[in-house]
C-alpha positions as CSV (number, residue, x, y, z in Angstrom):
1,M,2.6,-1.0,-97.8
2,N,5.5,-2.2,-95.7
3,I,6.3,1.3,-94.6
4,G,2.8,1.9,-93.4
5,T,2.8,-1.2,-91.4
6,A,6.1,-0.3,-89.7
7,S,4.7,3.1,-88.8
8,S,1.6,1.6,-87.2
9,N,3.6,-0.7,-85.1
10,F,5.9,2.1,-83.9
11,N,3.0,4.2,-82.8
12,Y,1.4,1.3,-81.0
13,L,4.5,0.6,-79.0
14,N,4.8,4.3,-77.9
15,L,1.2,4.4,-76.7
16,S,1.5,1.2,-74.8
17,Q,4.7,2.1,-72.9
18,G,3.6,5.6,-71.8
19,S,5.7,8.6,-71.1
20,P,8.7,8.2,-68.7
21,A,7.9,11.5,-67.1
22,Q,4.3,10.4,-66.3
23,S,5.5,7.2,-64.6
24,T,7.9,9.0,-62.4
25,L,5.3,11.5,-61.3
26,S,2.9,8.7,-60.4
27,A,5.5,7.0,-58.3
28,Q,6.3,10.3,-56.4
29,V,2.7,10.9,-55.6
30,S,2.2,7.4,-54.3
31,T,5.3,7.6,-52.2
32,G,4.3,11.0,-50.7
33,Q,0.9,9.6,-49.7
34,D,2.4,6.6,-48.0
35,T,4.8,8.9,-46.0
36,E,1.9,11.1,-44.8
37,Q,-0.1,8.1,-43.8
38,S,2.8,6.7,-41.9
39,K,3.4,9.9,-40.1
40,A,-0.2,10.2,-39.2
41,L,-0.2,6.7,-37.8
42,E,3.0,7.3,-35.8
43,L,1.5,10.5,-34.3
44,K,-1.7,8.6,-33.3
45,Q,0.3,5.8,-31.7
46,D,2.5,8.4,-29.9
47,K,-0.6,10.2,-28.6
48,E,-2.2,6.9,-27.4
49,Q,1.1,5.9,-25.7
50,Q,1.4,9.3,-24.0
51,E,-2.2,9.1,-22.7
52,S,-1.6,5.6,-21.4
53,D,1.6,6.7,-19.6
54,D,-0.1,9.7,-18.1
55,K,-2.9,7.5,-16.8
56,K,-0.3,5.1,-15.3
57,I,1.7,7.9,-13.7
58,Q,-1.4,9.3,-12.1
59,E,-2.4,5.9,-10.7
60,L,1.1,5.5,-9.3
61,K,1.0,8.9,-7.7
62,D,-2.3,8.2,-6.1
63,R,-1.1,4.8,-4.8
64,D,2.2,6.4,-3.5
65,R,0.2,9.0,-1.5
66,E,-2.2,6.4,-0.2
67,V,0.6,4.0,0.9
68,R,2.7,6.7,2.6
69,L,-0.3,8.1,4.5
70,H,-1.3,4.6,5.6
71,E,2.1,3.6,7.0
72,Q,2.8,7.0,8.5
73,A,-0.5,6.7,10.5
74,H,0.8,3.4,11.9
75,A,4.1,4.9,12.9
76,A,2.7,8.1,14.4
77,V,0.2,6.4,16.7
78,G,2.5,3.5,17.5
79,G,5.2,5.8,18.8
80,Q,8.0,4.0,20.6
81,Y,6.6,0.6,19.8
82,A,6.6,1.2,16.0
83,G,9.5,1.1,13.6
84,A,10.0,3.5,10.7
85,P,7.9,2.8,7.6
86,S,9.6,0.7,4.8
87,Y,8.3,0.7,1.2
88,D,8.1,-1.4,-1.9
89,F,8.7,0.7,-5.0
90,E,7.7,0.6,-8.7
91,T,9.3,2.6,-11.5
92,G,6.8,4.6,-13.5
93,P,6.9,5.4,-17.2
94,D,8.6,8.7,-16.2
95,G,11.5,6.9,-14.6
96,K,10.5,7.9,-11.0
97,Q,10.0,5.6,-8.1
98,Y,6.6,5.3,-6.5
99,A,5.7,3.4,-3.3
100,V,3.1,0.7,-4.1
101,G,3.4,-1.2,-0.8
102,G,4.8,-0.9,2.7
103,E,4.9,-2.0,6.3
104,V,5.7,-0.8,9.8
105,S,7.1,-3.2,12.4
106,I,5.4,-3.2,15.8
107,D,6.4,-4.6,19.2
108,V,3.6,-6.8,20.4
109,S,5.3,-8.4,23.3
110,E,3.9,-8.2,26.9
111,A,5.5,-5.6,29.2
112,N,7.1,-6.5,32.5
113,K,3.9,-5.7,34.5
114,P,0.3,-6.6,33.5
115,E,-0.8,-3.0,34.1
116,D,1.8,-1.8,31.6
117,T,0.8,-4.5,29.2
118,I,-2.7,-3.1,29.2
119,D,-1.5,0.4,28.3
120,K,0.9,-1.0,25.7
121,M,-1.6,-3.1,23.9
122,Q,-4.0,-0.2,23.8
123,V,-1.4,1.8,22.0
124,V,-0.6,-1.1,19.6
125,R,-4.3,-1.7,18.9
126,A,-4.8,2.0,18.2
127,A,-1.8,2.1,15.9
128,A,-3.1,-1.0,14.0
129,L,-6.4,0.7,13.3
130,A,-5.0,4.2,12.8
131,P,-5.2,4.3,8.9
132,A,-8.5,5.2,7.3
133,E,-8.7,1.8,5.7
134,P,-6.8,-0.9,7.8
135,S,-5.6,-3.9,6.0
136,P,-6.4,-7.6,7.0
137,Q,-2.9,-7.7,8.5
138,D,-3.7,-4.6,10.5
139,F,-6.9,-6.2,11.9
140,K,-4.9,-9.3,12.8
141,V,-2.4,-7.2,14.8
142,A,-5.2,-5.3,16.5
143,A,-6.9,-8.6,17.5
144,E,-3.6,-10.0,18.9
145,A,-3.2,-6.8,21.0
146,Q,-6.7,-7.0,22.3
147,Q,-6.2,-10.6,23.3
148,K,-3.1,-9.8,25.2
149,E,-4.7,-6.8,26.9
150,Q,-7.6,-9.0,28.1
151,A,-5.1,-11.5,29.5
152,A,-3.3,-8.7,31.3
153,R,-6.5,-7.4,32.8
154,A,-7.4,-10.9,34.0
155,E,-3.9,-11.2,35.6
156,V,-4.4,-7.8,37.4
157,A,-7.8,-9.0,38.7
158,K,-6.3,-12.3,39.8
159,Q,-3.5,-10.5,41.7
160,A,-6.1,-8.3,43.4
161,V,-8.1,-11.3,44.6
162,E,-5.0,-13.0,46.0
163,K,-3.9,-9.9,47.8
164,D,-7.2,-9.4,49.7
165,T,-7.6,-13.1,50.4
166,N,-4.2,-13.3,52.0
167,D,-4.7,-10.1,54.1
168,P,-4.8,-11.2,57.8
169,G,-6.5,-8.0,58.9
170,T,-9.8,-8.7,57.2
171,S,-12.5,-11.3,57.7
172,S,-13.3,-14.0,55.2
173,S,-16.5,-12.3,54.0
174,Q,-14.8,-8.8,53.9
175,A,-11.9,-10.2,52.0
176,T,-14.1,-11.9,49.5
177,S,-16.2,-8.8,49.0
178,T,-13.2,-6.5,48.8
179,A,-11.3,-8.8,46.5
180,N,-14.2,-9.1,44.1
181,S,-14.6,-5.3,44.1
182,R,-10.9,-4.7,43.4
183,A,-10.8,-7.4,40.8
184,I,-13.6,-5.8,38.9
185,N,-12.0,-2.4,39.2
186,A,-8.6,-3.7,38.2
187,Y,-10.1,-5.4,35.2
188,N,-11.9,-2.3,34.0
189,S,-9.1,0.2,34.8
190,H,-5.4,0.3,35.4
191,T,-2.6,2.4,36.8
192,E,-1.0,5.3,35.0
193,F,1.1,4.2,32.0
194,N,4.9,4.2,32.6
195,P,6.7,3.8,29.3
196,S,10.1,3.1,31.0
197,E,8.7,-0.1,32.5
198,A,7.3,-1.5,29.2
199,S,9.7,-3.6,27.1
200,G,9.7,-6.6,24.8
201,S,11.2,-8.2,21.7
202,N,8.4,-9.9,19.9
203,Y,7.6,-8.0,16.7
204,N,4.8,-8.1,14.1
205,A,4.1,-5.8,11.2
206,F,1.4,-3.6,9.9
207,A,0.7,-3.8,6.2
């Protein structure tokens, strides 16, 4: 009776504990599944990161091209009155530098003669509006150049009136008529542009 009881207890213990080989196999299968899932997750994350980097790089390339074309347009049209383009850079995910902003300095001072100021401000205004999409700063420079051009035209007209009024060889009515005619012509047109006579030191910048 006692032997039978002992035998039953022994069998019960063996069944409840299970086989060591079976436990090891289950652990290996579980570990293998976790590793595969982890690798799959890493691959997914790497792919998403690469797509994000590629998108960012393309955006930077587009911006770089846009900025350089914009500033080069200012410099090309501005000629002697414009400085060389300068750029602000951003490092992309690929480690390369891309231009994301820039400017070109421009001489907006009046020339020595009002006639030359007219020519100069026409160049400055054209340079300000040269890019396909001028910035608010570009429009500001263009407006400043136009204002100075108008002031120079008014000065040329004023000088024409004074010259004819002070001419002793003409009558008062002739002087007035001639002066008015010359003033109108002077305001609407000007002498040939001579770059050597145009100079100044006041600078602004295109954005």
